PDB file of N, CA, C and O in Angstrom:
ATOM      1  N   MET A   1      87.110 233.949  42.564  1.00  0.00           N
ATOM      2  CA  MET A   1      85.344 232.933  43.595  1.00  0.00           C
ATOM      3  C   MET A   1      85.751 231.320  42.833  1.00  0.00           C
ATOM      4  O   MET A   1      86.370 231.152  41.782  1.00  0.00           O
ATOM      5  N   THR A   2      85.335 230.556  43.499  1.00  0.00           N
ATOM      6  CA  THR A   2      85.844 229.377  42.862  1.00  0.00           C
ATOM      7  C   THR A   2      83.794 228.935  42.195  1.00  0.00           C
ATOM      8  O   THR A   2      82.894 229.579  42.734  1.00  0.00           O
ATOM      9  N   THR A   3      83.570 228.298  41.538  1.00  0.00           N
ATOM     10  CA  THR A   3      82.453 227.885  40.334  1.00  0.00           C
ATOM     11  C   THR A   3      82.525 226.692  40.736  1.00  0.00           C
ATOM     12  O   THR A   3      83.696 226.465  41.041  1.00  0.00           O
ATOM     13  N   ILE A   4      81.870 225.797  40.899  1.00  0.00           N
ATOM     14  CA  ILE A   4      81.576 224.246  41.227  1.00  0.00           C
ATOM     15  C   ILE A   4      80.104 224.289  40.291  1.00  0.00           C
ATOM     16  O   ILE A   4      79.124 225.026  40.185  1.00  0.00           O
ATOM     17  N   LEU A   5      80.602 223.045  39.709  1.00  0.00           N
ATOM     18  CA  LEU A   5      79.262 222.893  38.886  1.00  0.00           C
ATOM     19  C   LEU A   5      78.466 221.138  39.729  1.00  0.00           C
ATOM     20  O   LEU A   5      78.911 220.156  40.322  1.00  0.00           O
ATOM     21  N   LEU A   6      76.931 221.722  39.204  1.00  0.00           N
ATOM     22  CA  LEU A   6      76.479 220.543  39.582  1.00  0.00           C
ATOM     23  C   LEU A   6      75.688 219.719  39.051  1.00  0.00           C
ATOM     24  O   LEU A   6      74.494 219.977  39.199  1.00  0.00           O
ATOM     25  N   GLN A   7      76.067 218.418  38.232  1.00  0.00           N
ATOM     26  CA  GLN A   7      75.989 217.424  37.291  1.00  0.00           C
ATOM     27  C   GLN A   7      74.664 216.284  38.201  1.00  0.00           C
ATOM     28  O   GLN A   7      74.789 215.460  39.108  1.00  0.00           O
ATOM     29  N   PRO A   8      73.649 216.696  37.530  1.00  0.00           N
ATOM     30  CA  PRO A   8      72.394 215.275  37.814  1.00  0.00           C
ATOM     31  C   PRO A   8      73.342 214.550  37.181  1.00  0.00           C
ATOM     32  O   PRO A   8      74.157 215.074  36.421  1.00  0.00           O
ATOM     33  N   MET A   9      73.303 212.880  37.526  1.00  0.00           N
ATOM     34  CA  MET A   9      73.382 212.001  36.099  1.00  0.00           C
ATOM     35  C   MET A   9      71.921 211.360  36.482  1.00  0.00           C
ATOM     36  O   MET A   9      71.506 210.923  37.556  1.00  0.00           O
ATOM     37  N   GLY A  10      71.300 211.471  35.196  1.00  0.00           N
ATOM     38  CA  GLY A  10      70.322 210.573  35.012  1.00  0.00           C
ATOM     39  C   GLY A  10      68.758 211.539  35.832  1.00  0.00           C
ATOM     40  O   GLY A  10      68.788 212.764  35.713  1.00  0.00           O
ATOM     41  N   ALA A  11      67.927 211.111  36.345  1.00  0.00           N
ATOM     42  CA  ALA A  11      66.904 211.745  37.124  1.00  0.00           C
ATOM     43  C   ALA A  11      67.281 211.870  38.974  1.00  0.00           C
ATOM     44  O   ALA A  11      67.733 211.045  39.768  1.00  0.00           O
ATOM     45  N   VAL A  12      66.923 213.037  39.097  1.00  0.00           N
ATOM     46  CA  VAL A  12      67.743 213.812  40.295  1.00  0.00           C
ATOM     47  C   VAL A  12      66.828 214.782  40.971  1.00  0.00           C
ATOM     48  O   VAL A  12      66.545 215.907  40.558  1.00  0.00           O
ATOM     49  N   ASP A  13      66.425 214.236  42.006  1.00  0.00           N
ATOM     50  CA  ASP A  13      64.627 214.922  42.758  1.00  0.00           C
ATOM     51  C   ASP A  13      65.258 216.982  42.563  1.00  0.00           C
ATOM     52  O   ASP A  13      66.351 217.445  42.890  1.00  0.00           O
ATOM     53  N   VAL A  14      64.563 217.409  42.201  1.00  0.00           N
ATOM     54  CA  VAL A  14      64.598 218.746  41.730  1.00  0.00           C
ATOM     55  C   VAL A  14      64.935 219.852  43.489  1.00  0.00           C
ATOM     56  O   VAL A  14      65.707 220.801  43.629  1.00  0.00           O
ATOM     57  N   ASP A  15      64.173 219.321  44.342  1.00  0.00           N
ATOM     58  CA  ASP A  15      64.688 219.215  45.854  1.00  0.00           C
ATOM     59  C   ASP A  15      66.065 218.912  46.520  1.00  0.00           C
ATOM     60  O   ASP A  15      66.417 219.233  47.655  1.00  0.00           O
ATOM     61  N   LEU A  16      66.379 218.605  46.099  1.00  0.00           N
ATOM     62  CA  LEU A  16      67.912 217.816  46.279  1.00  0.00           C
ATOM     63  C   LEU A  16      69.054 218.074  45.456  1.00  0.00           C
ATOM     64  O   LEU A  16      70.183 217.593  45.541  1.00  0.00           O
ATOM     65  N   ILE A  17      68.429 219.198  44.362  1.00  0.00           N
ATOM     66  CA  ILE A  17      69.767 220.174  43.942  1.00  0.00           C
ATOM     67  C   ILE A  17      69.782 221.070  43.817  1.00  0.00           C
ATOM     68  O   ILE A  17      70.718 221.681  43.300  1.00  0.00           O
ATOM     69  N   SER A  18      68.165 221.833  44.473  1.00  0.00           N
ATOM     70  CA  SER A  18      68.541 223.023  44.899  1.00  0.00           C
ATOM     71  C   SER A  18      68.501 223.219  45.581  1.00  0.00           C
ATOM     72  O   SER A  18      68.519 224.438  45.748  1.00  0.00           O
ATOM     73  N   PHE A  19      68.387 222.229  47.014  1.00  0.00           N
ATOM     74  CA  PHE A  19      69.629 222.280  48.437  1.00  0.00           C
ATOM     75  C   PHE A  19      71.064 222.840  48.307  1.00  0.00           C
ATOM     76  O   PHE A  19      71.625 223.867  48.688  1.00  0.00           O
ATOM     77  N   LEU A  20      71.610 221.176  47.253  1.00  0.00           N
ATOM     78  CA  LEU A  20      72.794 221.121  47.000  1.00  0.00           C
ATOM     79  C   LEU A  20      72.787 222.995  46.551  1.00  0.00           C
ATOM     80  O   LEU A  20      73.057 223.557  47.612  1.00  0.00           O
ATOM     81  N   HIS A  21      72.683 223.567  45.965  1.00  0.00           N
ATOM     82  CA  HIS A  21      73.213 224.413  44.816  1.00  0.00           C
ATOM     83  C   HIS A  21      72.736 225.557  46.403  1.00  0.00           C
ATOM     84  O   HIS A  21      73.039 226.603  45.830  1.00  0.00           O
ATOM     85  N   ASP A  22      72.502 225.798  47.101  1.00  0.00           N
ATOM     86  CA  ASP A  22      72.456 226.680  48.169  1.00  0.00           C
ATOM     87  C   ASP A  22      73.296 226.348  49.147  1.00  0.00           C
ATOM     88  O   ASP A  22      74.198 227.087  49.541  1.00  0.00           O
ATOM     89  N   GLU A  23      73.143 225.654  49.421  1.00  0.00           N
ATOM     90  CA  GLU A  23      74.424 224.777  50.690  1.00  0.00           C
ATOM     91  C   GLU A  23      75.927 225.578  50.089  1.00  0.00           C
ATOM     92  O   GLU A  23      76.803 226.210  50.679  1.00  0.00           O
ATOM     93  N   LEU A  24      75.713 225.175  48.535  1.00  0.00           N
ATOM     94  CA  LEU A  24      77.225 224.511  48.267  1.00  0.00           C
ATOM     95  C   LEU A  24      77.804 226.907  47.901  1.00  0.00           C
ATOM     96  O   LEU A  24      78.864 227.459  48.198  1.00  0.00           O
ATOM     97  N   GLY A  25      76.952 227.327  47.445  1.00  0.00           N
ATOM     98  CA  GLY A  25      77.306 228.724  46.968  1.00  0.00           C
ATOM     99  C   GLY A  25      77.497 229.236  47.991  1.00  0.00           C
ATOM    100  O   GLY A  25      78.325 230.140  47.877  1.00  0.00           O
ATOM    101  N   SER A  26      76.957 229.046  49.438  1.00  0.00           N
ATOM    102  CA  SER A  26      76.812 229.982  50.820  1.00  0.00           C
ATOM    103  C   SER A  26      78.180 229.094  51.040  1.00  0.00           C
ATOM    104  O   SER A  26      79.026 229.985  51.110  1.00  0.00           O
ATOM    105  N   LEU A  27      78.884 227.837  51.190  1.00  0.00           N
ATOM    106  CA  LEU A  27      80.902 227.857  50.949  1.00  0.00           C
ATOM    107  C   LEU A  27      81.429 228.386  49.947  1.00  0.00           C
ATOM    108  O   LEU A  27      82.293 229.262  49.985  1.00  0.00           O
ATOM    109  N   PHE A  28      80.956 227.901  48.985  1.00  0.00           N
ATOM    110  CA  PHE A  28      82.255 228.104  47.947  1.00  0.00           C
ATOM    111  C   PHE A  28      81.877 229.612  46.659  1.00  0.00           C
ATOM    112  O   PHE A  28      82.853 230.018  46.028  1.00  0.00           O
ATOM    113  N   GLY A  29      80.676 230.203  46.430  1.00  0.00           N
ATOM    114  CA  GLY A  29      80.438 231.071  45.640  1.00  0.00           C
ATOM    115  C   GLY A  29      79.814 230.407  44.980  1.00  0.00           C
ATOM    116  O   GLY A  29      79.062 229.495  45.324  1.00  0.00           O
ATOM    117  N   ALA A  30      80.119 230.895  43.665  1.00  0.00           N
ATOM    118  CA  ALA A  30      79.188 230.910  42.493  1.00  0.00           C
ATOM    119  C   ALA A  30      79.165 228.831  42.559  1.00  0.00           C
ATOM    120  O   ALA A  30      80.098 228.137  42.965  1.00  0.00           O
ATOM    121  N   VAL A  31      78.162 228.455  42.163  1.00  0.00           N
ATOM    122  CA  VAL A  31      77.709 227.314  41.813  1.00  0.00           C
ATOM    123  C   VAL A  31      76.319 227.973  40.885  1.00  0.00           C
ATOM    124  O   VAL A  31      75.448 228.842  40.866  1.00  0.00           O
ATOM    125  N   GLU A  32      77.087 226.435  39.948  1.00  0.00           N
ATOM    126  CA  GLU A  32      76.112 226.553  38.386  1.00  0.00           C
ATOM    127  C   GLU A  32      75.245 224.754  38.550  1.00  0.00           C
ATOM    128  O   GLU A  32      76.018 223.796  38.563  1.00  0.00           O
ATOM    129  N   VAL A  33      74.122 224.544  38.631  1.00  0.00           N
ATOM    130  CA  VAL A  33      73.175 223.322  37.800  1.00  0.00           C
ATOM    131  C   VAL A  33      73.671 222.762  36.265  1.00  0.00           C
ATOM    132  O   VAL A  33      73.189 223.722  35.664  1.00  0.00           O
ATOM    133  N   ARG A  34      74.085 222.190  35.511  1.00  0.00           N
ATOM    134  CA  ARG A  34      73.783 221.961  34.150  1.00  0.00           C
ATOM    135  C   ARG A  34      72.637 220.880  33.949  1.00  0.00           C
ATOM    136  O   ARG A  34      72.217 220.107  34.810  1.00  0.00           O
ATOM    137  N   PRO A  35      72.283 220.975  32.825  1.00  0.00           N
ATOM    138  CA  PRO A  35      71.410 219.856  32.786  1.00  0.00           C
ATOM    139  C   PRO A  35      71.824 218.157  32.827  1.00  0.00           C
ATOM    140  O   PRO A  35      72.880 217.533  32.730  1.00  0.00           O
ATOM    141  N   GLU A  36      70.061 217.710  33.070  1.00  0.00           N
ATOM    142  CA  GLU A  36      70.826 216.017  33.208  1.00  0.00           C
ATOM    143  C   GLU A  36      71.238 215.545  32.360  1.00  0.00           C
ATOM    144  O   GLU A  36      70.802 215.418  31.216  1.00  0.00           O
ATOM    145  N   ALA A  37      72.664 215.040  33.098  1.00  0.00           N
ATOM    146  CA  ALA A  37      73.390 214.054  31.833  1.00  0.00           C
ATOM    147  C   ALA A  37      72.375 212.147  32.211  1.00  0.00           C
ATOM    148  O   ALA A  37      71.665 211.552  33.022  1.00  0.00           O
ATOM    149  N   LEU A  38      73.209 212.009  30.636  1.00  0.00           N
ATOM    150  CA  LEU A  38      72.353 210.004  30.908  1.00  0.00           C
ATOM    151  C   LEU A  38      73.492 209.085  31.782  1.00  0.00           C
ATOM    152  O   LEU A  38      74.720 209.079  31.692  1.00  0.00           O
ATOM    153  N   ILE A  39      73.060 208.720  32.197  1.00  0.00           N
ATOM    154  CA  ILE A  39      73.927 207.662  32.887  1.00  0.00           C
ATOM    155  C   ILE A  39      74.117 206.187  31.614  1.00  0.00           C
ATOM    156  O   ILE A  39      73.148 205.612  31.118  1.00  0.00           O
ATOM    157  N   PRO A  40      75.659 205.826  31.301  1.00  0.00           N
ATOM    158  CA  PRO A  40      75.745 204.872  30.614  1.00  0.00           C
ATOM    159  C   PRO A  40      75.080 203.811  30.669  1.00  0.00           C
ATOM    160  O   PRO A  40      75.180 203.094  31.665  1.00  0.00           O
ATOM    161  N   GLU A  41      74.164 203.437  29.504  1.00  0.00           N
ATOM    162  CA  GLU A  41      73.773 201.318  30.082  1.00  0.00           C
ATOM    163  C   GLU A  41      74.948 200.722  30.413  1.00  0.00           C
ATOM    164  O   GLU A  41      75.117 200.309  31.561  1.00  0.00           O
ATOM    165  N   ALA A  42      75.713 200.625  29.647  1.00  0.00           N
ATOM    166  CA  ALA A  42      76.692 200.024  30.098  1.00  0.00           C
ATOM    167  C   ALA A  42      77.637 199.222  31.474  1.00  0.00           C
ATOM    168  O   ALA A  42      78.213 198.182  31.791  1.00  0.00           O
ATOM    169  N   ALA A  43      77.105 201.221  32.161  1.00  0.00           N
ATOM    170  CA  ALA A  43      77.286 201.354  33.693  1.00  0.00           C
ATOM    171  C   ALA A  43      76.303 200.307  34.402  1.00  0.00           C
ATOM    172  O   ALA A  43      76.371 200.337  35.631  1.00  0.00           O
ATOM    173  N   ARG A  44      75.718 199.709  34.048  1.00  0.00           N
ATOM    174  CA  ARG A  44      74.316 199.144  34.450  1.00  0.00           C
ATOM    175  C   ARG A  44      74.684 196.982  34.940  1.00  0.00           C
ATOM    176  O   ARG A  44      75.013 196.283  33.982  1.00  0.00           O
ATOM    177  N   VAL A  45      74.623 196.614  35.686  1.00  0.00           N
ATOM    178  CA  VAL A  45      75.527 195.586  36.250  1.00  0.00           C
ATOM    179  C   VAL A  45      73.794 194.812  37.154  1.00  0.00           C
ATOM    180  O   VAL A  45      73.532 194.875  38.355  1.00  0.00           O
ATOM    181  N   PRO A  46      73.036 194.242  36.175  1.00  0.00           N
ATOM    182  CA  PRO A  46      71.204 193.535  35.934  1.00  0.00           C
ATOM    183  C   PRO A  46      71.626 192.586  37.292  1.00  0.00           C
ATOM    184  O   PRO A  46      70.730 192.130  38.002  1.00  0.00           O
ATOM    185  N   GLY A  47      73.208 192.303  37.623  1.00  0.00           N
ATOM    186  CA  GLY A  47      72.782 191.414  39.086  1.00  0.00           C
ATOM    187  C   GLY A  47      73.010 191.118  40.520  1.00  0.00           C
ATOM    188  O   GLY A  47      72.947 190.265  41.406  1.00  0.00           O
ATOM    189  N   ARG A  48      73.446 192.870  40.077  1.00  0.00           N
ATOM    190  CA  ARG A  48      74.209 193.531  41.646  1.00  0.00           C
ATOM    191  C   ARG A  48      72.759 194.224  41.725  1.00  0.00           C
ATOM    192  O   ARG A  48      72.308 194.197  42.870  1.00  0.00           O
ATOM    193  N   GLY A  49      71.906 194.851  40.754  1.00  0.00           N
ATOM    194  CA  GLY A  49      71.384 196.261  40.745  1.00  0.00           C
ATOM    195  C   GLY A  49      71.532 197.426  41.236  1.00  0.00           C
ATOM    196  O   GLY A  49      70.697 198.148  41.781  1.00  0.00           O
ATOM    197  N   GLN A  50      73.341 197.704  40.893  1.00  0.00           N
ATOM    198  CA  GLN A  50      74.046 198.313  40.831  1.00  0.00           C
ATOM    199  C   GLN A  50      74.477 198.872  39.252  1.00  0.00           C
ATOM    200  O   GLN A  50      74.150 198.354  38.184  1.00  0.00           O
ATOM    201  N   LEU A  51      75.074 199.744  39.406  1.00  0.00           N
ATOM    202  CA  LEU A  51      75.997 200.525  38.599  1.00  0.00           C
ATOM    203  C   LEU A  51      77.601 200.979  38.840  1.00  0.00           C
ATOM    204  O   LEU A  51      78.396 201.324  39.714  1.00  0.00           O
ATOM    205  N   ALA A  52      77.496 200.766  37.680  1.00  0.00           N
ATOM    206  CA  ALA A  52      79.245 200.194  37.755  1.00  0.00           C
ATOM    207  C   ALA A  52      79.848 201.966  38.047  1.00  0.00           C
ATOM    208  O   ALA A  52      79.503 202.759  37.172  1.00  0.00           O
ATOM    209  N   GLY A  53      80.826 202.621  39.391  1.00  0.00           N
ATOM    210  CA  GLY A  53      80.914 203.426  39.729  1.00  0.00           C
ATOM    211  C   GLY A  53      82.228 204.103  38.856  1.00  0.00           C
ATOM    212  O   GLY A  53      82.165 205.326  38.727  1.00  0.00           O
ATOM    213  N   GLY A  54      83.574 203.321  38.162  1.00  0.00           N
ATOM    214  CA  GLY A  54      83.889 203.920  37.304  1.00  0.00           C
ATOM    215  C   GLY A  54      83.448 204.248  35.699  1.00  0.00           C
ATOM    216  O   GLY A  54      83.989 204.944  34.839  1.00  0.00           O
ATOM    217  N   LEU A  55      82.242 203.441  35.696  1.00  0.00           N
ATOM    218  CA  LEU A  55      81.703 203.837  33.748  1.00  0.00           C
ATOM    219  C   LEU A  55      80.708 204.779  34.197  1.00  0.00           C
ATOM    220  O   LEU A  55      80.420 205.412  33.181  1.00  0.00           O
ATOM    221  N   VAL A  56      80.045 205.206  35.129  1.00  0.00           N
ATOM    222  CA  VAL A  56      79.356 206.189  35.427  1.00  0.00           C
ATOM    223  C   VAL A  56      80.467 207.668  35.637  1.00  0.00           C
ATOM    224  O   VAL A  56      80.145 208.731  35.108  1.00  0.00           O
ATOM    225  N   LEU A  57      81.737 207.548  36.443  1.00  0.00           N
ATOM    226  CA  LEU A  57      82.437 208.469  36.091  1.00  0.00           C
ATOM    227  C   LEU A  57      83.097 209.286  35.449  1.00  0.00           C
ATOM    228  O   LEU A  57      83.348 210.477  35.634  1.00  0.00           O
ATOM    229  N   SER A  58      83.496 208.222  34.301  1.00  0.00           N
ATOM    230  CA  SER A  58      84.301 208.469  33.021  1.00  0.00           C
ATOM    231  C   SER A  58      82.879 209.140  31.986  1.00  0.00           C
ATOM    232  O   SER A  58      83.118 209.826  30.992  1.00  0.00           O
ATOM    233  N   ALA A  59      81.616 208.845  32.370  1.00  0.00           N
ATOM    234  CA  ALA A  59      80.238 210.045  32.237  1.00  0.00           C
ATOM    235  C   ALA A  59      80.272 211.208  32.361  1.00  0.00           C
ATOM    236  O   ALA A  59      79.508 211.926  31.716  1.00  0.00           O
ATOM    237  N   LEU A  60      81.150 211.686  33.203  1.00  0.00           N
ATOM    238  CA  LEU A  60      80.782 212.629  34.194  1.00  0.00           C
ATOM    239  C   LEU A  60      81.706 213.593  33.025  1.00  0.00           C
ATOM    240  O   LEU A  60      82.822 213.448  32.526  1.00  0.00           O
ATOM    241  N   PRO A  61      80.864 214.398  32.916  1.00  0.00           N
ATOM    242  CA  PRO A  61      81.543 216.218  31.829  1.00  0.00           C
ATOM    243  C   PRO A  61      82.437 216.549  32.561  1.00  0.00           C
ATOM    244  O   PRO A  61      82.445 216.473  33.789  1.00  0.00           O
ATOM    245  N   ALA A  62      83.317 216.972  31.816  1.00  0.00           N
ATOM    246  CA  ALA A  62      84.633 218.096  32.230  1.00  0.00           C
ATOM    247  C   ALA A  62      84.558 219.412  33.441  1.00  0.00           C
ATOM    248  O   ALA A  62      84.145 220.529  33.126  1.00  0.00           O
ATOM    249  N   PRO A  63      84.768 219.259  34.074  1.00  0.00           N
ATOM    250  CA  PRO A  63      84.496 220.869  34.806  1.00  0.00           C
ATOM    251  C   PRO A  63      84.846 222.147  33.669  1.00  0.00           C
ATOM    252  O   PRO A  63      85.796 222.822  34.066  1.00  0.00           O
ATOM    253  N   GLU A  64      84.313 222.582  32.430  1.00  0.00           N
ATOM    254  CA  GLU A  64      84.845 223.336  31.793  1.00  0.00           C
ATOM    255  C   GLU A  64      84.432 225.125  32.020  1.00  0.00           C
ATOM    256  O   GLU A  64      83.460 225.846  31.792  1.00  0.00           O
ATOM    257  N   GLY A  65      85.184 225.209  32.338  1.00  0.00           N
ATOM    258  CA  GLY A  65      84.867 226.954  33.334  1.00  0.00           C
ATOM    259  C   GLY A  65      84.334 227.208  34.517  1.00  0.00           C
ATOM    260  O   GLY A  65      83.551 228.091  34.869  1.00  0.00           O
ATOM    261  N   ALA A  66      85.131 225.843  35.427  1.00  0.00           N
ATOM    262  CA  ALA A  66      84.537 225.956  37.024  1.00  0.00           C
ATOM    263  C   ALA A  66      86.209 225.267  37.420  1.00  0.00           C
ATOM    264  O   ALA A  66      87.033 224.972  36.555  1.00  0.00           O
ATOM    265  N   GLU A  67      86.366 225.158  38.528  1.00  0.00           N
ATOM    266  CA  GLU A  67      87.250 224.924  39.389  1.00  0.00           C
ATOM    267  C   GLU A  67      86.642 222.723  39.774  1.00  0.00           C
ATOM    268  O   GLU A  67      87.224 221.642  39.853  1.00  0.00           O
ATOM    269  N   ALA A  68      85.677 223.072  39.845  1.00  0.00           N
ATOM    270  CA  ALA A  68      85.329 221.310  40.165  1.00  0.00           C
ATOM    271  C   ALA A  68      83.963 220.699  39.402  1.00  0.00           C
ATOM    272  O   ALA A  68      83.412 221.470  38.616  1.00  0.00           O
ATOM    273  N   VAL A  69      83.451 219.520  39.561  1.00  0.00           N
ATOM    274  CA  VAL A  69      81.919 219.547  38.952  1.00  0.00           C
ATOM    275  C   VAL A  69      81.677 218.176  40.280  1.00  0.00           C
ATOM    276  O   VAL A  69      82.387 217.301  40.777  1.00  0.00           O
ATOM    277  N   LEU A  70      80.218 218.666  40.432  1.00  0.00           N
ATOM    278  CA  LEU A  70      79.908 217.569  41.790  1.00  0.00           C
ATOM    279  C   LEU A  70      78.708 216.744  41.323  1.00  0.00           C
ATOM    280  O   LEU A  70      77.566 217.190  41.442  1.00  0.00           O
ATOM    281  N   GLY A  71      79.070 215.021  40.561  1.00  0.00           N
ATOM    282  CA  GLY A  71      78.637 214.263  39.787  1.00  0.00           C
ATOM    283  C   GLY A  71      76.944 214.086  41.240  1.00  0.00           C
ATOM    284  O   GLY A  71      77.391 213.766  42.341  1.00  0.00           O
ATOM    285  N   VAL A  72      75.803 214.209  41.240  1.00  0.00           N
ATOM    286  CA  VAL A  72      74.881 213.613  42.298  1.00  0.00           C
ATOM    287  C   VAL A  72      73.819 212.847  41.121  1.00  0.00           C
ATOM    288  O   VAL A  72      73.294 212.911  40.009  1.00  0.00           O
ATOM    289  N   ILE A  73      73.938 212.338  41.972  1.00  0.00           N
ATOM    290  CA  ILE A  73      72.991 211.078  41.595  1.00  0.00           C
ATOM    291  C   ILE A  73      72.574 210.062  42.685  1.00  0.00           C
ATOM    292  O   ILE A  73      73.118 209.927  43.780  1.00  0.00           O
ATOM    293  N   GLU A  74      71.210 209.172  42.062  1.00  0.00           N
ATOM    294  CA  GLU A  74      70.410 208.951  43.222  1.00  0.00           C
ATOM    295  C   GLU A  74      70.276 206.866  42.801  1.00  0.00           C
ATOM    296  O   GLU A  74      69.305 206.113  42.865  1.00  0.00           O
ATOM    297  N   GLU A  75      71.435 206.661  42.486  1.00  0.00           N
ATOM    298  CA  GLU A  75      71.158 205.287  41.663  1.00  0.00           C
ATOM    299  C   GLU A  75      72.160 205.119  42.732  1.00  0.00           C
ATOM    300  O   GLU A  75      72.789 206.014  43.296  1.00  0.00           O
ATOM    301  N   ASP A  76      72.229 203.650  42.962  1.00  0.00           N
ATOM    302  CA  ASP A  76      73.412 202.996  44.158  1.00  0.00           C
ATOM    303  C   ASP A  76      74.525 202.337  42.660  1.00  0.00           C
ATOM    304  O   ASP A  76      74.205 201.680  41.669  1.00  0.00           O
ATOM    305  N   LEU A  77      75.865 202.888  43.114  1.00  0.00           N
ATOM    306  CA  LEU A  77      77.126 202.271  42.845  1.00  0.00           C
ATOM    307  C   LEU A  77      78.273 202.269  43.720  1.00  0.00           C
ATOM    308  O   LEU A  77      78.645 202.864  44.732  1.00  0.00           O
ATOM    309  N   PHE A  78      78.896 200.921  42.555  1.00  0.00           N
ATOM    310  CA  PHE A  78      79.832 200.186  43.221  1.00  0.00           C
ATOM    311  C   PHE A  78      81.058 200.103  42.818  1.00  0.00           C
ATOM    312  O   PHE A  78      81.084 200.084  41.588  1.00  0.00           O
ATOM    313  N   VAL A  79      82.505 200.021  43.478  1.00  0.00           N
ATOM    314  CA  VAL A  79      83.340 199.974  42.785  1.00  0.00           C
ATOM    315  C   VAL A  79      84.235 198.275  42.822  1.00  0.00           C
ATOM    316  O   VAL A  79      84.690 197.697  43.808  1.00  0.00           O
ATOM    317  N   ALA A  80      84.242 197.891  41.555  1.00  0.00           N
ATOM    318  CA  ALA A  80      85.150 196.641  41.806  1.00  0.00           C
ATOM    319  C   ALA A  80      85.984 196.620  42.104  1.00  0.00           C
ATOM    320  O   ALA A  80      86.807 197.503  41.865  1.00  0.00           O
ATOM    321  N   ARG A  81      86.291 195.177  43.061  1.00  0.00           N
ATOM    322  CA  ARG A  81      87.135 194.678  43.319  1.00  0.00           C
ATOM    323  C   ARG A  81      87.300 195.494  45.289  1.00  0.00           C
ATOM    324  O   ARG A  81      88.027 194.897  46.083  1.00  0.00           O
ATOM    325  N   THR A  82      86.279 197.256  45.908  1.00  0.00           N
ATOM    326  CA  THR A  82      86.414 197.146  46.430  1.00  0.00           C
ATOM    327  C   THR A  82      85.472 196.508  47.454  1.00  0.00           C
ATOM    328  O   THR A  82      85.387 196.924  48.609  1.00  0.00           O
ATOM    329  N   ASN A  83      84.700 195.372  46.925  1.00  0.00           N
ATOM    330  CA  ASN A  83      83.891 195.387  48.355  1.00  0.00           C
ATOM    331  C   ASN A  83      83.299 193.407  47.591  1.00  0.00           C
ATOM    332  O   ASN A  83      82.112 193.099  47.479  1.00  0.00           O
ATOM    333  N   ASP A  84      84.497 192.431  47.203  1.00  0.00           N
ATOM    334  CA  ASP A  84      84.507 192.208  46.254  1.00  0.00           C
ATOM    335  C   ASP A  84      83.114 190.821  47.172  1.00  0.00           C
ATOM    336  O   ASP A  84      82.440 189.970  46.592  1.00  0.00           O
ATOM    337  N   SER A  85      83.155 191.099  48.485  1.00  0.00           N
ATOM    338  CA  SER A  85      81.981 189.913  49.384  1.00  0.00           C
ATOM    339  C   SER A  85      81.103 189.623  49.159  1.00  0.00           C
ATOM    340  O   SER A  85      80.649 188.513  49.436  1.00  0.00           O
ATOM    341  N   ILE A  86      80.114 191.126  48.155  1.00  0.00           N
ATOM    342  CA  ILE A  86      78.909 191.003  48.085  1.00  0.00           C
ATOM    343  C   ILE A  86      78.841 190.506  46.918  1.00  0.00           C
ATOM    344  O   ILE A  86      79.880 191.112  46.656  1.00  0.00           O
ATOM    345  N   ARG A  87      78.594 189.947  45.903  1.00  0.00           N
ATOM    346  CA  ARG A  87      78.111 189.484  45.221  1.00  0.00           C
ATOM    347  C   ARG A  87      77.180 189.507  44.447  1.00  0.00           C
ATOM    348  O   ARG A  87      76.971 188.548  43.704  1.00  0.00           O
TER     349      ARG A  87
END
């Protein structure tokens, strides 16, 4: 059986987590919801009003005891050099 870990990053609507838990559970089997993880302050880019995606990804805990971990966040992310026309 595949186990998927749902990892809320920062404050995430509980209804969204519940929906994802139910939907992923019907597709993959076991789903576990982890406690909220903090978003690193270093990931915040004030001039853009966004979070640096790589730094958020680095803060995502490893999927110990599971096949995969899905980070869930309700903030806007960007990846450097993929949308340089937006400054």
